[in-house]
C-alpha positions in Angstrom: -81.4 -34.7 40.7 -83.2 -33.6 43.7 -85.5 -36.6 44.1 -82.6 -39.1 44.0 -80.8 -37.4 47.0 -83.7 -36.8 49.0 -85.1 -40.3 48.6 -81.9 -42.0 49.5 -82.0 -44.1 52.8 -80.1 -42.4 55.6 -77.5 -44.8 56.9 -76.8 -43.7 60.4 -73.1 -43.5 61.6 -71.8 -45.0 64.6 -70.3 -42.6 67.4 -66.7 -43.4 66.1 -67.7 -42.8 62.4 -69.3 -39.3 63.5 -66.0 -38.4 65.2 -63.9 -39.4 62.0 -66.3 -37.4 59.9 -66.3 -34.4 62.0 -62.4 -34.4 62.1 -62.2 -35.0 58.4 -64.6 -31.8 57.7 -62.1 -29.9 59.8 -58.9 -31.1 58.2 -60.5 -30.9 54.7 -61.6 -27.4 55.2 -57.9 -26.5 56.1 -55.8 -28.6 53.8 -55.8 -30.2 50.4 -57.0 -33.7 49.9 -53.4 -35.1 49.5 -52.2 -33.2 52.6 -54.3 -35.2 55.0 -52.9 -38.3 56.5 -54.2 -41.0 58.9 -52.0 -40.0 61.8 -53.4 -36.4 61.6 -56.9 -37.6 61.4 -56.7 -40.0 64.2 -55.3 -37.2 66.5 -58.1 -34.6 65.6 -60.7 -37.4 65.9 -59.3 -38.6 69.2 -59.1 -42.4 68.1 -56.3 -44.7 67.4 -55.0 -45.0 63.8 -56.1 -48.7 63.8 -59.7 -47.3 64.1 -59.2 -45.1 61.2 -58.0 -48.1 59.2 -61.0 -50.2 60.3 -63.4 -47.4 59.2 -62.1 -46.4 55.8 -60.3 -47.8 52.7 -58.5 -44.4 51.9 -58.4 -40.8 52.5 -59.8 -40.1 49.1 -62.6 -42.3 49.8 -63.2 -40.5 53.1 -63.3 -37.3 51.4 -66.2 -38.5 48.9 -68.0 -40.0 51.8 -68.1 -36.7 53.7 -68.9 -34.6 50.5 -71.8 -37.1 49.7 -73.0 -36.9 53.2 -72.9 -33.2 53.7 -74.7 -32.5 50.5 -77.6 -35.1 51.2 -77.8 -34.2 54.8 -78.3 -30.3 54.0 -80.8 -31.0 51.4 -82.9 -33.1 53.8 -82.7 -30.6 56.3 -83.7 -27.7 54.1 -86.4 -29.8 52.7 -87.9 -30.4 56.0 -87.8 -26.8 57.1 -90.8 -25.5 54.9 -94.4 -26.4 54.4 -95.1 -27.6 50.7 -97.7 -24.7 50.6 -95.3 -21.9 51.5 -94.5 -19.6 48.5 -91.6 -20.9 46.6 -89.9 -17.6 46.8 -89.9 -17.5 50.7 -88.7 -21.3 50.4 -85.8 -20.2 48.5 -85.0 -17.2 50.4 -85.0 -19.3 53.6 -82.8 -22.0 52.1 -80.1 -19.6 51.1 -80.0 -17.9 54.5 -79.9 -21.4 56.2 -76.6 -21.8 54.2 -75.0 -18.5 55.6 -76.3 -19.2 59.1 -74.9 -22.6 59.3 -71.6 -21.4 57.9 -71.4 -18.9 60.6 -72.3 -21.3 63.2 -70.0 -24.1 62.1 -67.1 -22.4 60.4 -65.4 -25.7 59.4 -68.6 -26.8 57.4 -68.9 -23.5 55.7 -65.1 -23.7 54.8 -65.5 -27.2 53.5 -68.5 -26.2 51.5 -66.7 -22.9 50.2 -63.5 -24.9 49.2 -64.9 -27.7 47.4 -68.5 -26.9 46.2 -67.5 -25.5 43.0 -65.6 -28.5 41.9 -66.9 -31.8 43.5 -69.9 -33.2 41.9 -71.4 -34.6 45.3 -71.4 -31.1 46.9 -72.9 -29.7 43.7 -75.9 -31.8 44.3 -76.9 -29.2 47.1 -78.1 -26.9 44.3 -80.0 -29.7 42.7 -82.2 -30.4 45.9 -84.5 -27.6 47.4 -82.9 -24.8 45.4 -84.0 -26.5 42.2 -87.4 -27.6 43.4 -88.1 -24.1 44.5 -87.0 -22.4 41.3 -89.1 -24.9 39.3 -92.1 -24.4 41.4 -91.8 -20.7 41.1 -91.5 -20.7 37.5 -94.5 -23.0 37.2 -96.7 -20.8 39.5 -95.3 -17.7 37.5 -93.7 -16.2 40.7 -90.4 -16.2 38.5 -90.1 -14.8 34.9 -87.1 -16.4 33.4 -87.0 -18.7 30.3 -86.9 -22.4 30.9 -83.7 -22.9 29.0 -82.2 -20.5 31.4 -82.5 -22.9 34.4 -79.0 -24.1 34.4 -77.7 -20.5 34.5 -80.1 -19.8 37.4 -78.9 -22.6 39.5 -75.5 -21.5 38.8 -76.1 -18.0 39.8 -77.8 -19.3 43.1 -74.8 -21.5 43.9 -72.3 -19.1 43.1 -73.9 -16.3 45.0 -74.2 -18.5 48.1 -70.6 -19.7 48.0 -69.3 -16.1 47.8 -71.5 -14.9 50.6 -70.2 -17.8 52.6 -66.7 -16.6 52.0 -67.6 -13.0 53.1 -69.2 -14.2 56.4 -66.2 -16.7 57.1 -63.7 -13.7 56.5 -65.6 -11.7 59.0 -66.6 -9.0 56.3 -70.4 -9.3 56.8 -72.9 -10.9 59.4 -74.8 -13.9 58.0 -77.9 -12.1 58.3 -76.8 -9.2 56.3 -75.2 -11.4 53.6 -78.0 -14.0 53.5 -80.6 -11.3 53.4 -78.9 -9.3 50.5 -78.0 -12.6 48.6 -81.7 -13.9 48.7 -83.1 -10.4 48.0 -80.9 -9.9 44.8 -81.5 -13.4 43.6 -85.3 -13.2 43.9 -85.2 -9.8 42.1 -83.1 -11.3 39.4 -85.7 -14.1 39.1 -88.5 -11.7 38.6 -89.8 -10.9 42.1 -90.9 -7.2 42.7 -88.2 -5.5 44.8 -90.5 -4.9 47.8 -91.8 -8.5 47.9 -88.2 -9.8 47.5 -87.0 -7.6 50.5 -89.9 -9.0 52.6 -89.2 -12.6 51.7 -85.6 -12.2 52.4 -85.8 -10.4 55.8 -88.7 -12.5 57.3 -87.7 -14.3 60.6 -85.8 -17.6 59.8 -87.0 -20.8 61.6 -84.9 -23.3 63.1 -83.2 -25.8 60.8 -84.6 -29.3 61.5 -82.4 -32.4 62.0 -81.8 -34.5 59.0 -83.3 -37.6 60.5 
């Protein structure tokens, strides 16, 4: 759940580990896990193959490490972005748009998320972070009007909508601003927010996304 990810200690990576992770995101975004090898990873990371062997046990374990890191890192950054007293609908709208803006600014990150988030358990935890907290908060305060038993479907709707919008942005079909605002607006309306209020929440100026640490 959200609390477990957000409370996990952040283990800082060394500069070499960061380079390996960044190279892995790029390669995994373009290829299947089984198609990535140590030689190519070392080349993209700009390190010797021995350095790769010294920093990971297998390509498969590296993939899981990268997925877990991306999920926890994004959750922490989104959680830090909003005042706890902010309207949960505004927090949710901002969170949705943070994903779209980051996918635009970091295409490999966006491609990795879009490619694996529907099937990887670690990446699915992204939706159990701030999105889940904001949905529960909005339901408790009666900002939203869905039934409690519909919560899993609500979270699936949010995750699926964000991933579809990311694909539109990456393909160049829409800008991150338009895709993000429309996605946030339509999700809020689906949750019971009045259309005029949903539009206002979805188009309010988006703040900077804080660092994870």
